[in-house]
C-alpha positions in Angstrom: 9.3 -16.2 -21.1 8.8 -13.5 -18.1 10.0 -11.3 -20.2 7.8 -11.4 -23.3 4.4 -9.8 -23.4 2.0 -12.4 -23.3 -0.9 -10.9 -25.7 -4.0 -12.1 -23.7 -1.9 -9.8 -21.0 -2.2 -7.5 -23.2 -6.3 -8.0 -24.4 -7.0 -8.4 -20.6 -5.3 -5.1 -19.3 -7.1 -3.2 -22.5 -10.7 -4.6 -21.2 -9.8 -4.0 -17.6 -9.1 -0.2 -18.7 -12.5 -0.5 -20.7 -14.8 -1.6 -17.9 -13.6 0.2 -15.3 -13.9 3.7 -16.5 -11.4 5.2 -14.9 -7.5 5.2 -14.3 -5.9 2.2 -12.9 -2.8 2.0 -11.0 -0.2 -0.7 -11.7 -1.4 -2.9 -8.8 -5.0 -3.3 -10.0 -4.2 -4.2 -13.5 -1.5 -6.7 -12.2 -3.9 -8.2 -9.7 -6.6 -8.4 -12.9 -4.0 -10.6 -14.9 -3.3 -12.1 -11.7 0.6 -11.7 -12.1 2.8 -10.5 -9.1 5.3 -8.7 -11.2 4.6 -5.1 -11.8 7.8 -4.7 -13.8 6.3 -6.8 -16.4 2.9 -4.9 -15.8 4.4 -1.7 -16.5 6.3 -3.3 -19.9 2.5 -4.2 -21.0 1.2 -1.1 -20.5 4.1 0.8 -22.3 3.4 -1.7 -25.0 0.1 -1.0 -25.1 0.9 3.0 -25.1 3.0 2.3 -28.2 0.0 0.0 -29.5 -2.5 3.3 -29.4 0.2 6.0 -30.7 0.9 3.5 -33.6 -2.6 3.2 -34.6 -5.4 5.4 -36.0 -8.0 5.4 -34.1 -9.7 7.3 -31.7 -8.6 6.7 -28.2 -5.2 6.5 -26.7 -3.8 5.3 -23.4 -3.6 8.1 -21.5 -0.8 8.1 -18.4 -2.0 10.0 -14.8 0.6 10.4 -12.4 0.7 6.2 -11.5 -2.2 5.5 -13.3 -3.4 4.9 -17.0 -7.1 4.8 -18.6 -8.3 5.2 -21.8 -9.0 8.4 -23.4 -10.4 10.2 -26.8 -7.2 11.8 -28.4 -8.1 15.5 -28.4 -8.5 15.8 -32.1 -11.9 13.9 -31.5 -12.8 14.8 -27.8 -14.2 18.4 -28.5 -16.7 16.1 -31.2 -17.8 14.0 -28.9 -17.5 15.8 -25.1 -21.4 16.3 -24.9 -21.9 12.6 -25.3 -19.8 12.1 -21.9 -21.7 11.0 -18.9 -21.3 13.0 -15.3 -18.0 14.3 -14.7 -15.6 12.4 -11.8 -15.5 15.5 -9.9 -18.7 16.5 -7.6 -19.6 20.0 -8.2 -18.8 21.4 -4.4 -15.3 19.9 -5.4 -14.7 21.2 -8.3 -15.3 24.9 -6.8 -12.7 24.2 -4.6 -10.2 22.4 -7.0 -10.6 26.0 -9.1 -9.9 28.0 -6.0 -7.1 25.7 -5.0 -6.2 26.1 -8.5 -6.2 30.0 -8.7 -4.2 30.2 -5.1 -2.1 27.5 -4.7 -0.3 27.1 -2.6 -2.7 27.7 -0.3 -3.4 26.4 3.1 -7.0 24.4 4.1 -7.5 27.0 6.9 -7.9 29.8 4.3 -10.2 27.5 2.3 -12.3 26.5 4.8 -12.7 30.3 5.5 -14.3 30.4 2.3 -16.5 27.3 1.5 -17.1 26.8 5.2 -16.8 23.4 6.7 -18.1 21.6 3.4 -14.7 22.0 2.7 -13.6 18.7 4.4 -15.7 16.4 2.8 -14.4 17.7 -0.3 -10.9 18.0 0.1 -10.9 14.2 0.9 -12.6 13.7 -2.3 -10.0 15.8 -4.4 -7.1 14.0 -2.5 -8.7 10.6 -2.8 -8.8 11.6 -6.5 -5.3 12.6 -7.0 -6.3 16.1 -8.1 -4.7 17.7 -4.6 -1.9 17.0 -2.4 -1.7 18.1 1.6 1.3 18.8 3.9 0.3 19.6 7.7 2.0 22.6 8.3 1.0 22.8 11.9 -2.5 23.2 12.6 -3.3 23.1 9.3 -2.5 21.4 5.5 -0.8 23.1 2.6 -2.5 22.1 -0.3 -1.6 22.0 -3.9 -2.5 20.6 -7.2 -0.8 17.9 -8.8 0.3 16.6 -12.1 -3.0 14.6 -12.7 -4.9 18.0 -11.9 -2.7 20.1 -14.5 -2.9 16.8 -17.1 -7.0 16.4 -16.7 -7.7 20.1 -17.0 -4.7 20.5 -20.2 -2.9 23.4 -17.7 
């Protein structure tokens, strides 16, 4: 029975993705479902993805890095984008992210020189939202964009 996907779990995972309005990790979905097996949750999310792909609706289940989110299919996104709420990233963080995207890999100290000390707060935001990674290199960090960045901005 543990190998079989529970329909109630499918509906609950879908509801969690809808209500959260953000990408959820397998761990977060597992907590909502009250299950411990991440393998089961992964199979459940794969089944939900197949269900959306097979349907003819306007939504899809997108896999961003190791997280899942409900998204509007590209064919409809441009037609409804003006209705979208506030962006996921603050304006200052977006400026820094654009700089990183153009110059990657880039050292954090060069970003601070270009944008000032507020860079540290924006870098924290970008790392928390998994748009960039930072690897320590001496007294600074080497900053690079992630797969989530490329998928989010269709690069």
